[in-house]
N, C-alpha and C positions, 0 to 999 in steps of 0.2 A: 252912367255910374261906373261901369267897368273901365272906361277911358280915364276917369279921374283917379281910380285906384292905380292903374298902370303908370300914369304920370307921376303920382306921388311916390311909387316904388322906385321909378327911374331917378327921380330927383333925390331921394334918400341915398341911393347907391352912389350917385355922383357926388353928393355932399361928403360921404364917407371917404371916397377916393381923394377928393380935394383935401380933406383933413389929414389924411395919411401923408400925402405929398407935402403938405404945409408944415407938419410937425415931425413926422418920423424920418423922412428922407434927409432933410438937412442935418438932423442929429446923427444919423447913421454915417453920413459923409464926413462929419467932423470926427466921429469916432474912428473911422478908417484912416483919416489923416494922422491922428494921434498914434494909432497902432503902427502905421508904417514908419513914423518918425522914431518910435521906440525901438523898432527892429533895426533901423539904421544905427542908432546909438549903441545898441547891444552888439551889433556886428563890428563897429569901430573899436569898442572897448574890449572885444574878445570874450565877453561874458556869455556863457551859454546857460540855457535853462536846465537846471539840475533836477527838475521834477518836484521842487519844493512847493508846498501849498501856500496860497495867499492867506495871510493872517488878517487882512482887512475884512470887516464885515460889510457885505454888499446886500442892498435890498433888492429882492427879486421883484421885477415888474409884473403887473397883472396881465391877464389875457388880452385886455383892450388897451395896451400901452400906447397905441397910436393916438388915442384921444385923451390920454392921461395928462399931457401938458396943457391941454385946453381947460380941463376941470381944475387943475392946480392953479392956472392963471385966474380963473374965476374965484377961487378961494374956498370952495365947498369941500374939497377932498380932505383937507387937513383936519377939520373938525369931525367930519364923518369917520375918518380913520382913527381918531382918538376914541370915539364912541365904540367903534368896532373892537379896538384893543381893550377897552374897559369892559366890554361884554365877553372878552376872551374868545373871540371868533377869529378864524383864519382867513377871512375874506379881505380883498383889497377894495378900497373905497371907490376906485375908478370902475372896477368891475360891477360893484353894486349900483353905482349911478347909471352906467350904461344899460344894465338890465332894467332898471326902473324906467329909463327913457324908452327902451324898446317895448316894455309892457304898456306904457302910456300911449305910444304911437299905434301899437297893435289894437288896443281897445278903441282908440279914436277911429281907426279905419273900419273895425268890425261894426261899430255903431252906425257908421255911414252906410255900410252894406245892409244892415238890418232896417234901415229907413228912418233913422232919427235925423230930423232936418235941422233942428236948432243947434247952431254952432257952439253957443255958450254951454249948453247942457252936455254936449259931447266932450267939451274941454273939462268940465267938472268931473264927469265919470272917468276920463283918462287920467286926470291928476290923482283922484282917489285910488285908482288901480295901480298907477306908478308908484305911489307912496307905500304900497304894501311891503316891499323888501326893507325900506327904511324903518317902517313901524315895527317889523319883526326884530330888527337889530336893537331898536330902542327898548322893546319889551324885554329882550334877553339881557340888555345892559341894566335895566331897572331891577330885574329879578336878582341878578348877581350882586349888585350893590346893596340891595335889601338884605341878602344873605350875609354879606360881609358885615354890614352894620349890626346885624343880630349877634354875630359871633365875636365882634371886636371887643366888647367888655371882658370876655374871658381871656382874650389875648393880652389885654392890658393887665389883668390879674397875674397872668403867667410872667409877664415882664417885671412886675412889681415884686413878685416872690424871688425872682432871680436877682433883682437888685438888692433886696434885703439879705440875701445869702452872701453878698459881697462880690458878686460878679460884675463884669464891666458891661457897658452898653452893647458891645458886640455880642457878648455871650447872651444877653437878654434877647436881642433880636434873633440870634440863632435858636434860642429856646422856643420862641414863637414859631419860627420856620419849621421846627421839627415836631412840636407837640400840639399844635393847633390843628383845626379842621379847615378843609377847603371852603371858600377860596382865600381865606386869610393865610393859610399855609403857603399857597403858591406865590402870593404877593410878597410876603416877607422872605421867602426863599430867593426871590429875585434880588431883594435888598442885600442879603448875605452873599449872593453871587457877585454882585457889583463890588461889595467890600473886599471879597476875595481876589478880585481882579485889580484891586488897587485904587478904587474910587474912594473919594472923601465921604465921610459919613453924612455930612450935611447934604451933599449932592445926591447921595443914594436915597436919603429920606425925602428930599424934594421931588425926586422921580416917583417915589411911592405916592406922594400927594397928587401928582399928575395922573397916575394910573387909577387911583381911587379918589375921586373928587367928593369926599364927604367931609363935613365940617368937623366931625369928631376926629378923623384922621389928621386933619390940619392942626387941631389942638394938640394931639399927641406929638406930631412932628415939631411943632413950636416949642413944646415943653422940653423935648430932648435936646434941641439946638440951644435953648437958653441954659439948660443944665450944663452942657459942655462949655459954654462961654462964661457963665457966671459961677458955676460950681454949687448951685443951689440944690436943696433936697427936693427932688421932684416926685418922690414915692408917694407922699401924701396927696400932691396935686393930681397925679395920675389915678390914684385910688378914688378921689372925688370925681374925676372924669368918668371912670367906669360906672360909678353909682349914678351919675347924672344921665349917662347914656341908657342904662337899664330903666331908670325912672321914666325917661322920655318914651322909650319903646313900650313900657307898660301903659303909659297914658294914651299912646296911640292905639294900642290894642283895645283898651277900654272904650275909646271913642268909636272905633270901628264896630265893636260889639253893640254899643248903644244905638248906633245909626244903621244897623243891619237891615231893619225893616224898611227904613226910608230909602236906602240904597237899592233894595230889591224892588220897591215900587218904582223908583226912577228907572231901573233897568227895564222893567215891564213897559213903562210908558215910552221909552226910547225905542224899544224893539217892536212895539205894537204897529206903527206905520209900515215897517218892513214886512212883518208877518202878513198883515192885511193885503199889502201889495202883491206878495207872492201868491196869496190865496186867490185873489181876483185874477192874477195872471193864469192860474191853472183852471179856474172855474169859468171865468168870462174874460177871455183875452181881449175882446173888443173894447172893454171898458178901459183897460190899461193902454191900449194902443193909441188912444187920443192924447195921452200925456206926452208922447214923444213924436208922434206924426203930425199933430196939429200945432200951429205956432202958439196959440193961446194956452193950450195944454202944456206945452213945453215950458212956458214962462211960469205957470203955476208949479210944475214939477221942480224947476230950478229953485224957486222960492222955498218950496217944501224941503228940499235937500239942504240948502244953506241954513234954514231955520233949525233943522234937525241936528246939524253938525254944531251949530252955536249952542243949542240946548244941551247937547251931550258934553261939550267942553265946560259949560258953566256948572253942570251937575257934578262932573268929575272934580272941578275945583272946590266946590262946596263940600263934597263927600270925602275929600282926602286932605284933611288939615295937617300941617306940619308943625311939630313942636321942637 
C-alpha cells in the first residue's frame, strides 16, 4: 500500500511539472520575446520610460496560473468565475478548481490508506469532498442574489420617484447607487462608475444583467432600454414590476411557511442515515467496517449514498418552488 501511495505522489508531481512546461514555459518565452522587441523599438525611437503608470486594466493571475490555461481550454473557469463574481468573492476560478482537485485526490488517497477497497466508493467520496469549495461559492452566490431580489423593489421605487421628479435616467441610477442598501447599492454603483468613465448606458445596464442574473433585473433593464429608444412612459410599468416582485416574494414566503413542517420532516429523514452511521461508528466500529472493507458491503454503501443524494435533490426541488 505504501508503494502505491509513493508511486501516486511521484506521478502527480511529474504531471504538474509536465503541465508547467507545457503551458507556462512557452507563454513566458513568448512574453520575453515581446518585451525584448519593445525595448529595441524604444531604444531606436529614443523614448525613455518617464515613470508614467499604465492605464490599461490588467487581470491578475491566480496562484496556480500554470494550470490556468488548461482549465480555460476545458471551459469550466469562465462560468465558475462568473459565479464567483456574482457572489462578490475575491477568489480566482483556477485557484478554486485546483483546491477542489487537491481535496478530492487527498481524500481518495486517505481512503485507500484507511482500507477502503472499492474503487467506485472512493471516487464517490472524493468527488463529494472536492465539490465542497464550489458548493460554498454557490451558497454565497444564492444568498447574495436572494438579498438583492428582496431589496430590488425598493430600488425600483427610488428610481420611479426620481423619474417623477423630472430627473434623467442617469440621475435615477445614481439615486439607487447612493440611497439603497447593499448589495443593490454596490451593483448600481458599478453602473454609475461605468457611465462616468464614458460607457454607453445600454452596455452598462447589460453588464448589470450579467452580474445579477435575475429575471426581475432583466425586465428592469429591458424597460429602461426601450424607454430610451421609444420614449415611452416606463414609470407605470416599473411600478407594476415592483408590485409584481413583492407579490411573488410574499407568495414564496407563504409557501415556505406552509411547508415548514414537511421540510423539517424531510431534513430529519435525510440526516437520519448519516446520524445512525456516525453512531454505529462510535459504538460498534466493526459494523461499519464491513461497508467499506468488504466488496458486497461497499456496493450496498455506494447504492445508499447515491440514493441519499438523489432523494435530497428531489426533496429540495419539491420544497423550493419558484414563482
